[in-house]
N, CA and C atoms of all chains as a GROMACS GRO file, in nm:
protein
  579
    1MET      N    1   8.769   9.711  10.741
    1MET     CA    2   8.737   9.592  10.647
    1MET      C    3   8.644   9.637  10.563
    2LYS      N    4   8.667   9.542  10.470
    2LYS     CA    5   8.595   9.543  10.331
    2LYS      C    6   8.430   9.451  10.335
    3VAL      N    7   8.357   9.523  10.346
    3VAL     CA    8   8.233   9.438  10.351
    3VAL      C    9   8.129   9.466  10.252
    4LYS      N   10   8.065   9.369  10.205
    4LYS     CA   11   7.959   9.346  10.101
    4LYS      C   12   7.819   9.391  10.152
    5LEU      N   13   7.739   9.500  10.108
    5LEU     CA   14   7.610   9.531  10.164
    5LEU      C   15   7.507   9.460  10.097
    6TYR      N   16   7.439   9.401  10.153
    6TYR     CA   17   7.318   9.327  10.092
    6TYR      C   18   7.158   9.404  10.083
    7LYS      N   19   7.186   9.525  10.147
    7LYS     CA   20   7.066   9.645  10.168
    7LYS      C   21   7.150   9.788  10.137
    8ALA      N   22   7.073   9.865  10.075
    8ALA     CA   23   7.111   9.977  10.106
    8ALA      C   24   7.132  10.032  10.266
    9TYR      N   25   7.232  10.133  10.265
    9TYR     CA   26   7.272  10.174  10.395
    9TYR      C   27   7.311  10.326  10.407
   10LYS      N   28   7.260  10.429  10.456
   10LYS     CA   29   7.329  10.538  10.476
   10LYS      C   30   7.374  10.599  10.614
   11HIS      N   31   7.499  10.638  10.576
   11HIS     CA   32   7.568  10.652  10.705
   11HIS      C   33   7.669  10.812  10.652
   12GLY      N   34   7.608  10.924  10.731
   12GLY     CA   35   7.658  11.074  10.699
   12GLY      C   36   7.618  11.096  10.596
   13THR      N   37   7.725  11.133  10.515
   13THR     CA   38   7.694  11.173  10.362
   13THR      C   39   7.693  11.048  10.265
   14LYS      N   40   7.744  10.940  10.324
   14LYS     CA   41   7.720  10.808  10.245
   14LYS      C   42   7.610  10.786  10.221
   15HIS      N   43   7.545  10.738  10.106
   15HIS     CA   44   7.449  10.640  10.071
   15HIS      C   45   7.473  10.523   9.975
   16TRP      N   46   7.510  10.390  10.051
   16TRP     CA   47   7.552  10.290   9.958
   16TRP      C   48   7.398  10.223   9.925
   17LYS      N   49   7.454  10.199   9.822
   17LYS     CA   50   7.304  10.070   9.740
   17LYS      C   51   7.316   9.964   9.754
   18ALA      N   52   7.268   9.875   9.784
   18ALA     CA   53   7.276   9.717   9.786
   18ALA      C   54   7.375   9.675   9.691
   19GLY      N   55   7.484   9.595   9.731
   19GLY     CA   56   7.585   9.520   9.648
   19GLY      C   57   7.723   9.607   9.647
   20ALA      N   58   7.701   9.757   9.717
   20ALA     CA   59   7.830   9.811   9.713
   20ALA      C   60   7.950   9.716   9.834
   21GLU      N   61   8.032   9.766   9.807
   21GLU     CA   62   8.144   9.690   9.867
   21GLU      C   63   8.252   9.804   9.938
   22PRO      N   64   8.199   9.895  10.034
   22PRO     CA   65   8.283   9.966  10.124
   22PRO      C   66   8.395   9.909  10.201
   23THR      N   67   8.501   9.973  10.220
   23THR     CA   68   8.586   9.943  10.341
   23THR      C   69   8.578  10.045  10.429
   24VAL      N   70   8.551  10.008  10.550
   24VAL     CA   71   8.479  10.089  10.670
   24VAL      C   72   8.579  10.031  10.811
   25THR      N   73   8.537  10.098  10.883
   25THR     CA   74   8.624  10.090  11.018
   25THR      C   75   8.526   9.956  11.095
   26ASN      N   76   8.594   9.884  11.212
   26ASN     CA   77   8.535   9.775  11.265
   26ASN      C   78   8.396   9.830  11.300
   27GLU      N   79   8.406   9.963  11.364
   27GLU     CA   80   8.307   9.996  11.425
   27GLU      C   81   8.187  10.012  11.339
   28LEU      N   82   8.173  10.063  11.229
   28LEU     CA   83   8.086  10.080  11.120
   28LEU      C   84   8.015   9.935  11.102
   29ALA      N   85   8.135   9.871  11.059
   29ALA     CA   86   8.113   9.731  10.999
   29ALA      C   87   7.996   9.660  11.136
   30ALA      N   88   8.036   9.662  11.244
   30ALA     CA   89   7.951   9.629  11.365
   30ALA      C   90   7.791   9.664  11.351
   31LYS      N   91   7.801   9.798  11.324
   31LYS     CA   92   7.680   9.902  11.325
   31LYS      C   93   7.605   9.800  11.220
   32MET      N   94   7.655   9.803  11.104
   32MET     CA   95   7.589   9.736  10.992
   32MET      C   96   7.560   9.598  10.988
   33LYS      N   97   7.636   9.518  11.090
   33LYS     CA   98   7.604   9.387  11.099
   33LYS      C   99   7.479   9.409  11.181
   34GLN      N  100   7.450   9.483  11.285
   34GLN     CA  101   7.345   9.486  11.376
   34GLN      C  102   7.192   9.541  11.297
   35ALA      N  103   7.246   9.614  11.208
   35ALA     CA  104   7.138   9.672  11.106
   35ALA      C  105   7.107   9.546  11.000
   36GLY      N  106   7.156   9.438  11.013
   36GLY     CA  107   7.125   9.310  10.924
   36GLY      C  108   7.155   9.372  10.766
   37VAL      N  109   7.269   9.468  10.750
   37VAL     CA  110   7.294   9.503  10.599
   37VAL      C  111   7.391   9.402  10.548
   38LEU      N  112   7.461   9.337  10.651
   38LEU     CA  113   7.551   9.244  10.577
   38LEU      C  114   7.514   9.097  10.564
   39ASP      N  115   7.394   9.050  10.570
   39ASP     CA  116   7.346   8.944  10.612
   39ASP      C  117   7.293   8.897  10.480
   40LYS      N  118   7.323   8.792  10.434
   40LYS     CA  119   7.292   8.765  10.312
   40LYS      C  120   7.144   8.723  10.292
   41PRO      N  121   7.064   8.779  10.206
   41PRO     CA  122   6.908   8.751  10.205
   41PRO      C  123   6.882   8.578  10.200
   42LYS      N  124   6.800   8.548  10.267
   42LYS     CA  125   6.785   8.415  10.296
   42LYS      C  126   6.675   8.364  10.153
   43PRO      N  127   6.711   8.248  10.066
   43PRO     CA  128   6.671   8.200   9.982
   43PRO      C  129   6.540   8.168   9.996
   44LYS      N  130   6.438   8.183   9.898
   44LYS     CA  131   6.312   8.182   9.941
   44LYS      C  132   6.308   8.032   9.950
   45ALA      N  133   6.203   7.983  10.038
   45ALA     CA  134   6.170   7.858  10.044
   45ALA      C  135   6.098   7.800   9.929
   46ALA      N  136   6.115   7.632   9.932
   46ALA     CA  137   6.052   7.613   9.808
   46ALA      C  138   5.913   7.545   9.862
   47PRO      N  139   5.824   7.566   9.729
   47PRO     CA  140   5.679   7.566   9.767
   47PRO      C  141   5.614   7.441   9.831
   48LYS      N  142   5.586   7.384   9.954
   48LYS     CA  143   5.542   7.253   9.991
   48LYS      C  144   5.470   7.179   9.879
   49LYS      N  145   5.494   7.067   9.894
   49LYS     CA  146   5.423   6.971   9.824
   49LYS      C  147   5.283   6.934   9.876
   50ASP      N  148   5.174   6.924   9.808
   50ASP     CA  149   5.077   6.892   9.883
   50ASP      C  150   5.086   6.740   9.932
   51GLU      N  151   5.089   6.682  10.019
   51GLU     CA  152   5.082   6.548  10.031
   51GLU      C  153   4.977   6.450  10.034
   52ASP      N  154   4.867   6.535  10.041
   52ASP     CA  155   4.744   6.430  10.013
   52ASP      C  156   4.722   6.426   9.898
   53ASN      N  157   4.750   6.497   9.811
   53ASN     CA  158   4.747   6.482   9.666
   53ASN      C  159   4.804   6.358   9.616
   54ASN      N  160   4.972   6.394   9.669
   54ASN     CA  161   5.052   6.271   9.648
   54ASN      C  162   5.003   6.121   9.703
   55SER      N  163   4.942   6.129   9.830
   55SER     CA  164   4.891   6.005   9.856
   55SER      C  165   4.806   5.943   9.768
   56GLU      N  166   4.713   6.013   9.731
   56GLU     CA  167   4.595   5.980   9.643
   56GLU      C  168   4.662   5.918   9.530
   57GLN      N  169   4.754   5.973   9.470
   57GLN     CA  170   4.804   5.905   9.327
   57GLN      C  171   4.862   5.794   9.370
   58GLU      N  172   4.906   5.772   9.501
   58GLU     CA  173   4.990   5.624   9.496
   58GLU      C  174   4.854   5.527   9.546
   59MET      N  175  10.937   9.073  11.837
   59MET     CA  176  10.946   9.187  11.735
   59MET      C  177  10.787   9.143  11.634
   60ALA      N  178  10.753   9.263  11.602
   60ALA     CA  179  10.619   9.255  11.538
   60ALA      C  180  10.576   9.345  11.431
   61VAL      N  181  10.675   9.387  11.390
   61VAL     CA  182  10.651   9.468  11.262
   61VAL      C  183  10.566   9.416  11.152
   62PHE      N  184  10.514   9.501  11.086
   62PHE     CA  185  10.401   9.487  11.009
   62PHE      C  186  10.425   9.555  10.859
   63ASN      N  187  10.318   9.497  10.774
   63ASN     CA  188  10.330   9.593  10.629
   63ASN      C  189  10.247   9.683  10.636
   64ALA      N  190  10.294   9.795  10.598
   64ALA     CA  191  10.226   9.931  10.624
   64ALA      C  192  10.120   9.952  10.512
   65THR      N  193  10.090   9.851  10.417
   65THR     CA  194  10.009   9.836  10.345
   65THR      C  195   9.850   9.846  10.393
   66LEU      N  196   9.859   9.781  10.514
   66LEU     CA  197   9.710   9.772  10.595
   66LEU      C  198   9.673   9.908  10.688
   67LEU      N  199   9.763   9.988  10.676
   67LEU     CA  200   9.758  10.127  10.726
   67LEU      C  201   9.664  10.204  10.655
   68GLY      N  202   9.554  10.258  10.693
   68GLY     CA  203   9.460  10.361  10.571
   68GLY      C  204   9.417  10.458  10.690
   69VAL      N  205   9.365  10.575  10.608
   69VAL     CA  206   9.307  10.682  10.675
   69VAL      C  207   9.159  10.661  10.670
   70TYR      N  208   9.063  10.675  10.764
   70TYR     CA  209   8.930  10.687  10.761
   70TYR      C  210   8.884  10.804  10.765
   71VAL      N  211   8.758  10.813  10.692
   71VAL     CA  212   8.718  10.942  10.718
   71VAL      C  213   8.524  10.919  10.751
   72GLU      N  214   8.489  10.977  10.877
   72GLU     CA  215   8.370  10.917  10.865
   72GLU      C  216   8.341  10.779  10.877
   73ASP      N  217   8.455  10.692  10.902
   73ASP     CA  218   8.444  10.544  10.928
   73ASP      C  219   8.482  10.483  10.774
   74THR      N  220   8.484  10.578  10.673
   74THR     CA  221   8.535  10.515  10.518
   74THR      C  222   8.666  10.553  10.504
   75LEU      N  223   8.714  10.425  10.429
   75LEU     CA  224   8.868  10.440  10.403
   75LEU      C  225   8.884  10.561  10.283
   76VAL      N  226   9.004  10.630  10.271
   76VAL     CA  227   8.994  10.728  10.212
   76VAL      C  228   9.055  10.646  10.062
   77ALA      N  229   9.022  10.646   9.934
   77ALA     CA  230   9.055  10.585   9.830
   77ALA      C  231   9.174  10.588   9.779
   78ALA      N  232   9.237  10.458   9.722
   78ALA     CA  233   9.322  10.477   9.633
   78ALA      C  234   9.459  10.547   9.715
   79ALA      N  235   9.463  10.527   9.826
   79ALA     CA  236   9.584  10.582   9.893
   79ALA      C  237   9.686  10.510   9.855
   80GLN      N  238   9.843  10.607   9.882
   80GLN     CA  239   9.945  10.518   9.852
   80GLN      C  240  10.021  10.530   9.985
   81ASP      N  241  10.029  10.693  10.038
   81ASP     CA  242  10.055  10.694  10.152
   81ASP      C  243   9.990  10.775  10.257
   82VAL      N  244  10.015  10.754  10.382
   82VAL     CA  245   9.936  10.776  10.486
   82VAL      C  246  10.022  10.825  10.591
   83SER      N  247   9.989  10.920  10.676
   83SER     CA  248  10.103  10.947  10.794
   83SER      C  249  10.010  11.054  10.868
   84VAL      N  250  10.019  11.043  10.995
   84VAL     CA  251  10.007  11.113  11.085
   84VAL      C  252  10.116  11.205  11.213
   85SER      N  253  10.107  11.320  11.204
   85SER     CA  254  10.194  11.392  11.264
   85SER      C  255  10.160  11.433  11.386
   86MET      N  256  10.216  11.429  11.515
   86MET     CA  257  10.160  11.459  11.637
   86MET      C  258  10.284  11.555  11.710
   87SER      N  259  10.243  11.679  11.753
   87SER     CA  260  10.361  11.717  11.791
   87SER      C  261  10.290  11.854  11.962
   88VAL      N  262  10.385  11.881  12.009
   88VAL     CA  263  10.348  11.915  12.128
   88VAL      C  264  10.443  12.059  12.126
   89GLU      N  265  10.394  12.203  12.148
   89GLU     CA  266  10.454  12.283  12.153
   89GLU      C  267  10.537  12.317  12.318
   90THR      N  268  10.630  12.406  12.326
   90THR     CA  269  10.674  12.418  12.456
   90THR      C  270  10.660  12.530  12.510
   91ILE      N  271  10.656  12.573  12.645
   91ILE     CA  272  10.650  12.690  12.702
   91ILE      C  273  10.778  12.686  12.798
   92ASP      N  274  10.892  12.816  12.744
   92ASP     CA  275  11.001  12.844  12.789
   92ASP      C  276  10.969  12.881  12.966
   93VAL      N  277  11.021  12.833  13.039
   93VAL     CA  278  10.992  12.855  13.168
   93VAL      C  279  11.144  12.884  13.273
   94THR      N  280  11.251  12.914  13.171
   94THR     CA  281  11.384  12.927  13.213
   94THR      C  282  11.411  13.061  13.294
   95THR      N  283  11.447  13.040  13.415
   95THR     CA  284  11.472  13.137  13.525
   95THR      C  285  11.619  13.138  13.542
   96LYS      N  286  11.644  13.246  13.619
   96LYS     CA  287  11.771  13.292  13.653
   96LYS      C  288  11.826  13.164  13.756
   97GLU      N  289  11.702  13.090  13.818
   97GLU     CA  290  11.719  12.987  13.913
   97GLU      C  291  11.764  12.845  13.820
   98SER      N  292  11.765  12.862  13.678
   98SER     CA  293  11.756  12.747  13.595
   98SER      C  294  11.921  12.669  13.603
   99SER      N  295  12.003  12.713  13.678
   99SER     CA  296  12.118  12.698  13.663
   99SER      C  297  12.198  12.694  13.530
  100GLY      N  298  12.145  12.759  13.431
  100GLY     CA  299  12.192  12.751  13.300
  100GLY      C  300  12.123  12.700  13.209
  101TYR      N  301  12.022  12.589  13.245
  101TYR     CA  302  11.985  12.486  13.162
  101TYR      C  303  11.820  12.526  13.147
  102ARG      N  304  11.791  12.526  12.993
  102ARG     CA  305  11.665  12.578  12.968
  102ARG      C  306  11.568  12.450  13.035
  103GLU      N  307  11.456  12.528  13.099
  103GLU     CA  308  11.322  12.469  13.141
  103GLU      C  309  11.201  12.460  13.051
  104LEU      N  310  11.148  12.410  13.062
  104LEU     CA  311  11.044  12.396  12.966
  104LEU      C  312  10.904  12.309  13.029
  105LEU      N  313  10.778  12.374  12.994
  105LEU     CA  314  10.660  12.297  13.029
  105LEU      C  315  10.603  12.258  12.898
  106GLY      N  316  10.495  12.156  12.905
  106GLY     CA  317  10.434  12.109  12.793
  106GLY      C  318  10.294  12.231  12.775
  107GLY      N  319  10.320  12.225  12.622
  107GLY     CA  320  10.251  12.346  12.578
  107GLY      C  321  10.131  12.278  12.492
  108LEU      N  322  10.066  12.344  12.384
  108LEU     CA  323   9.992  12.289  12.310
  108LEU      C  324  10.000  12.184  12.232
  109ARG      N  325   9.890  12.098  12.220
  109ARG     CA  326   9.917  11.962  12.131
  109ARG      C  327   9.857  11.977  12.013
  110THR      N  328   9.908  11.957  11.899
  110THR     CA  329   9.842  11.925  11.781
  110THR      C  330   9.891  11.780  11.692
  111ALA      N  331   9.762  11.781  11.575
  111ALA     CA  332   9.773  11.672  11.517
  111ALA      C  333   9.748  11.663  11.414
  112SER      N  334   9.830  11.641  11.296
  112SER     CA  335   9.785  11.637  11.141
  112SER      C  336   9.782  11.502  11.098
  113PHE      N  337   9.696  11.497  11.012
  113PHE     CA  338   9.689  11.377  10.909
  113PHE      C  339   9.722  11.413  10.744
  114SER      N  340   9.786  11.325  10.738
  114SER     CA  341   9.780  11.340  10.563
  114SER      C  342   9.791  11.184  10.472
  115VAL      N  343   9.720  11.195  10.367
  115VAL     CA  344   9.687  11.122  10.275
  115VAL      C  345   9.735  11.156  10.106
  116ASN      N  346   9.796  11.061  10.060
  116ASN     CA  347   9.862  11.107   9.918
  116ASN      C  348   9.801  10.934   9.846
  117GLY      N  349   9.743  11.000   9.722
  117GLY     CA  350   9.718  10.878   9.648
  117GLY      C  351   9.684  10.924   9.522
  118LEU      N  352   9.614  10.826   9.438
  118LEU     CA  353   9.619  10.816   9.319
  118LEU      C  354   9.402  10.881   9.290
  119ILE      N  355   9.414  10.963   9.192
  119ILE     CA  356   9.265  10.993   9.156
  119ILE      C  357   9.188  10.910   9.089
  120ASP      N  358   9.083  10.852   9.138
  120ASP     CA  359   9.016  10.804   9.044
  120ASP      C  360   8.837  10.840   9.083
  121TYR      N  361   8.813  10.910   8.934
  121TYR     CA  362   8.677  10.956   8.929
  121TYR      C  363   8.596  10.931   8.939
  122THR      N  364   8.588  10.760   8.920
  122THR     CA  365   8.484  10.654   8.904
  122THR      C  366   8.438  10.596   9.071
  123GLU      N  367   8.531  10.650   9.141
  123GLU     CA  368   8.509  10.624   9.288
  123GLU      C  369   8.408  10.645   9.371
  124ALA      N  370   8.314  10.574   9.384
  124ALA     CA  371   8.141  10.583   9.433
  124ALA      C  372   8.141  10.517   9.548
  125THR      N  373   8.224  10.433   9.591
  125THR     CA  374   8.191  10.361   9.739
  125THR      C  375   8.288  10.389   9.855
  126ASN      N  376   8.425  10.420   9.834
  126ASN     CA  377   8.456  10.468   9.939
  126ASN      C  378   8.502  10.614   9.927
  127GLU      N  379   8.597  10.688  10.014
  127GLU     CA  380   8.590  10.811  10.022
  127GLU      C  381   8.658  10.894   9.905
  128SER      N  382   8.635  10.932   9.833
  128SER     CA  383   8.695  10.992   9.708
  128SER      C  384   8.758  11.123   9.726
  129THR      N  385   8.811  11.192   9.601
  129THR     CA  386   8.899  11.316   9.612
  129THR      C  387   8.761  11.416   9.589
  130ALA      N  388   8.636  11.359   9.533
  130ALA     CA  389   8.540  11.443   9.519
  130ALA      C  390   8.489  11.496   9.631
  131ASP      N  391   8.457  11.382   9.757
  131ASP     CA  392   8.460  11.346   9.886
  131ASP      C  393   8.523  11.453   9.955
  132LEU      N  394   8.632  11.423   9.963
  132LEU     CA  395   8.740  11.524  10.048
  132LEU      C  396   8.734  11.657   9.978
  133ALA      N  397   8.678  11.716   9.852
  133ALA     CA  398   8.675  11.859   9.829
  133ALA      C  399   8.556  11.922   9.894
  134THR      N  400   8.449  11.833   9.880
  134THR     CA  401   8.310  11.872   9.939
  134THR      C  402   8.371  11.900  10.067
  135ARG      N  403   8.426  11.795  10.172
  135ARG     CA  404   8.436  11.821  10.301
  135ARG      C  405   8.518  11.949  10.342
  136LEU      N  406   8.646  11.973  10.242
  136LEU     CA  407   8.709  12.105  10.244
  136LEU      C  408   8.633  12.230  10.213
  137LEU      N  409   8.564  12.225  10.125
  137LEU     CA  410   8.456  12.322  10.106
  137LEU      C  411   8.382  12.372  10.196
  138ALA      N  412   8.320  12.260  10.265
  138ALA     CA  413   8.232  12.275  10.390
  138ALA      C  414   8.312  12.310  10.536
  139ARG      N  415   8.434  12.324  10.516
  139ARG     CA  416   8.487  12.376  10.638
  139ARG      C  417   8.437  12.321  10.775
  140THR      N  418   8.380  12.192  10.784
  140THR     CA  419   8.329  12.108  10.904
  140THR      C  420   8.436  12.022  10.952
  141ALA      N  421   8.402  12.001  11.084
  141ALA     CA  422   8.537  11.866  11.135
  141ALA      C  423   8.436  11.746  11.085
  142VAL      N  424   8.508  11.672  11.075
  142VAL     CA  425   8.499  11.518  11.040
  142VAL      C  426   8.562  11.408  11.128
  143THR      N  427   8.530  11.311  11.145
  143THR     CA  428   8.597  11.218  11.229
  143THR      C  429   8.706  11.120  11.138
  144LEU      N  430   8.808  11.125  11.204
  144LEU     CA  431   8.907  11.078  11.142
  144LEU      C  432   8.966  10.951  11.200
  145LYS      N  433   9.040  10.865  11.152
  145LYS     CA  434   9.112  10.751  11.213
  145LYS      C  435   9.215  10.716  11.154
  146PHE      N  436   9.314  10.713  11.183
  146PHE     CA  437   9.451  10.650  11.127
  146PHE      C  438   9.472  10.539  11.188
  147SER      N  439   9.431  10.414  11.094
  147SER     CA  440   9.436  10.264  11.157
  147SER      C  441   9.479  10.142  11.081
  148THR      N  442   9.495  10.017  11.108
  148THR     CA  443   9.531   9.891  11.031
  148THR      C  444   9.363   9.845  11.046
  149GLU      N  445   9.290   9.864  11.170
  149GLU     CA  446   9.185   9.792  11.160
  149GLU      C  447   9.186   9.641  11.220
  150VAL      N  448   9.312   9.629  11.254
  150VAL     CA  449   9.364   9.495  11.290
  150VAL      C  450   9.377   9.486  11.443
  151SER      N  451   9.283   9.397  11.511
  151SER     CA  452   9.289   9.363  11.638
  151SER      C  453   9.453   9.407  11.706
  152ALA      N  454   9.450   9.450  11.823
  152ALA     CA  455   9.527   9.478  11.893
  152ALA      C  456   9.624   9.568  11.820
  153ASP      N  457   9.624   9.602  11.739
  153ASP     CA  458   9.694   9.726  11.677
  153ASP      C  459   9.666   9.836  11.757
  154GLN      N  460   9.748   9.968  11.718
  154GLN     CA  461   9.708  10.086  11.803
  154GLN      C  462   9.637  10.187  11.681
  155SER      N  463   9.556  10.262  11.713
  155SER     CA  464   9.464  10.360  11.609
  155SER      C  465   9.462  10.496  11.673
  156ILE      N  466   9.488  10.606  11.576
  156ILE     CA  467   9.474  10.742  11.637
  156ILE      C  468   9.351  10.790  11.582
  157SER      N  469   9.268  10.852  11.632
  157SER     CA  470   9.163  10.927  11.597
  157SER      C  471   9.158  11.071  11.654
  158ALA      N  472   9.044  11.147  11.566
  158ALA     CA  473   9.042  11.292  11.617
  158ALA      C  474   8.940  11.353  11.533
  159GLU      N  475   8.897  11.442  11.591
  159GLU     CA  476   8.794  11.526  11.493
  159GLU      C  477   8.930  11.628  11.408
  160ALA      N  478   8.867  11.650  11.282
  160ALA     CA  479   8.968  11.700  11.192
  160ALA      C  480   8.888  11.789  11.090
  161ILE      N  481   8.968  11.888  11.057
  161ILE     CA  482   8.929  11.964  10.937
  161ILE      C  483   8.982  11.950  10.805
  162CYS      N  484   8.981  11.956  10.695
  162CYS     CA  485   9.051  11.913  10.578
  162CYS      C  486   9.082  12.050  10.541
  163THR      N  487   9.234  12.074  10.529
  163THR     CA  488   9.270  12.206  10.543
  163THR      C  489   9.369  12.221  10.394
  164SER      N  490   9.393  12.074  10.335
  164SER     CA  491   9.442  12.130  10.228
  164SER      C  492   9.415  12.032  10.107
  165LEU      N  493   9.364  12.026  10.000
  165LEU     CA  494   9.363  11.920   9.907
  165LEU      C  495   9.438  11.964   9.792
  166GLU      N  496   9.528  11.871   9.737
  166GLU     CA  497   9.600  11.924   9.597
  166GLU      C  498   9.555  11.809   9.491
  167LEU      N  499   9.490  11.868   9.383
  167LEU     CA  500   9.515  11.717   9.262
  167LEU      C  501   9.603  11.771   9.184
  168SER      N  502   9.649  11.681   9.125
  168SER     CA  503   9.786  11.715   9.022
  168SER      C  504   9.815  11.617   8.921
  169GLY      N  505   9.824  11.629   8.802
  169GLY     CA  506   9.862  11.543   8.679
  169GLY      C  507   9.970  11.593   8.611
  170GLY      N  508  10.073  11.520   8.573
  170GLY     CA  509  10.183  11.563   8.481
  170GLY      C  510  10.146  11.485   8.357
  171THR      N  511  10.267  11.488   8.267
  171THR     CA  512  10.254  11.420   8.141
  171THR      C  513  10.293  11.285   8.150
  172GLU      N  514  10.203  11.189   8.092
  172GLU     CA  515  10.266  11.034   8.101
  172GLU      C  516  10.267  10.978   8.218
  173ASP      N  517  10.148  11.045   8.314
  173ASP     CA  518  10.191  11.021   8.458
  173ASP      C  519  10.054  10.977   8.531
  174THR      N  520  10.070  10.934   8.636
  174THR     CA  521   9.947  10.904   8.704
  174THR      C  522   9.880  11.028   8.760
  175ALA      N  523   9.738  11.076   8.748
  175ALA     CA  524   9.706  11.175   8.835
  175ALA      C  525   9.682  11.173   8.982
  176THR      N  526   9.746  11.230   9.085
  176THR     CA  527   9.753  11.204   9.209
  176THR      C  528   9.672  11.343   9.289
  177TYR      N  529   9.658  11.269   9.410
  177TYR     CA  530   9.607  11.396   9.489
  177TYR      C  531   9.685  11.387   9.641
  178SER      N  532   9.674  11.503   9.690
  178SER     CA  533   9.725  11.489   9.823
  178SER      C  534   9.639  11.557   9.941
  179ALA      N  535   9.597  11.541  10.045
  179ALA     CA  536   9.486  11.577  10.136
  179ALA      C  537   9.570  11.608  10.299
  180THR      N  538   9.533  11.701  10.323
  180THR     CA  539   9.589  11.723  10.483
  180THR      C  540   9.479  11.769  10.594
  181PHE      N  541   9.479  11.724  10.665
  181PHE     CA  542   9.389  11.771  10.785
  181PHE      C  543   9.447  11.772  10.932
  182GLU      N  544   9.382  11.903  10.992
  182GLU     CA  545   9.442  11.912  11.118
  182GLU      C  546   9.307  11.879  11.225
  183ALA      N  547   9.407  11.810  11.317
  183ALA     CA  548   9.286  11.800  11.442
  183ALA      C  549   9.253  11.914  11.519
  184THR      N  550   9.101  11.898  11.552
  184THR     CA  551   9.084  12.016  11.637
  184THR      C  552   9.005  11.929  11.780
  185GLY      N  553   9.052  11.954  11.882
  185GLY     CA  554   9.022  11.888  12.008
  185GLY      C  555   9.107  11.783  12.034
  186THR      N  556   9.042  11.711  12.100
  186THR     CA  557   9.117  11.571  12.171
  186THR      C  558   9.163  11.484  12.061
  187VAL      N  559   9.288  11.390  12.061
  187VAL     CA  560   9.341  11.313  11.980
  187VAL      C  561   9.333  11.188  12.068
  188THR      N  562   9.272  11.100  12.012
  188THR     CA  563   9.262  10.951  12.107
  188THR      C  564   9.337  10.845  12.039
  189LEU      N  565   9.429  10.784  12.132
  189LEU     CA  566   9.481  10.664  12.096
  189LEU      C  567   9.432  10.549  12.147
  190ALA      N  568   9.406  10.440  12.089
  190ALA     CA  569   9.353  10.338  12.128
  190ALA      C  570   9.389  10.210  12.086
  191THR      N  571   9.354  10.090  12.141
  191THR     CA  572   9.415   9.961  12.076
  191THR      C  573   9.272   9.907  12.003
  192ILE      N  574   9.306   9.865  11.894
  192ILE     CA  575   9.173   9.801  11.820
  192ILE      C  576   9.110   9.697  11.888
  193ALA      N  577   8.981   9.667  11.916
  193ALA     CA  578   8.940   9.582  11.955
  193ALA      C  579   8.930   9.453  11.856
   0.00000   0.00000   0.00000
């Protein structure tokens, strides 16, 4: 299956960079999944608003 | 009947698809040992002998291929003379796969005039050949 790597991954002589889209066996895809290589990076959380400041403004 | 489109069939070297393939094949055979005797009533009698398997893959050369198994990778493996894990498979659940350790025994790169550049690689299995149902 074709997979998209979100992190660099080394397998034997292959050294894929993040963003590579190799076609690999189901077994290797499962290993990659386990290593978290196929998981999209979580978007950074928006900075929390200071509630106290907001209440003062009201 | 569950015939399928052979485009799905590929050869995977060390879990990575051989790139730009157009034809893939696996050939398995068993040599026979003749055990015919005078008591065979005039019929040949055989025993199963040496089992062999070979894989071949033909396709188009892409020198920019850096993700899947390229002709450069195949050449490196041939020159290294070491066995690699080979799998002939669709990677579709419930289909059959054939895998073995194998040595790249030939690699031919060719190009004519006004034609595509092509490659042809052959692998000979060493040791056990495994048939499996894809999970």
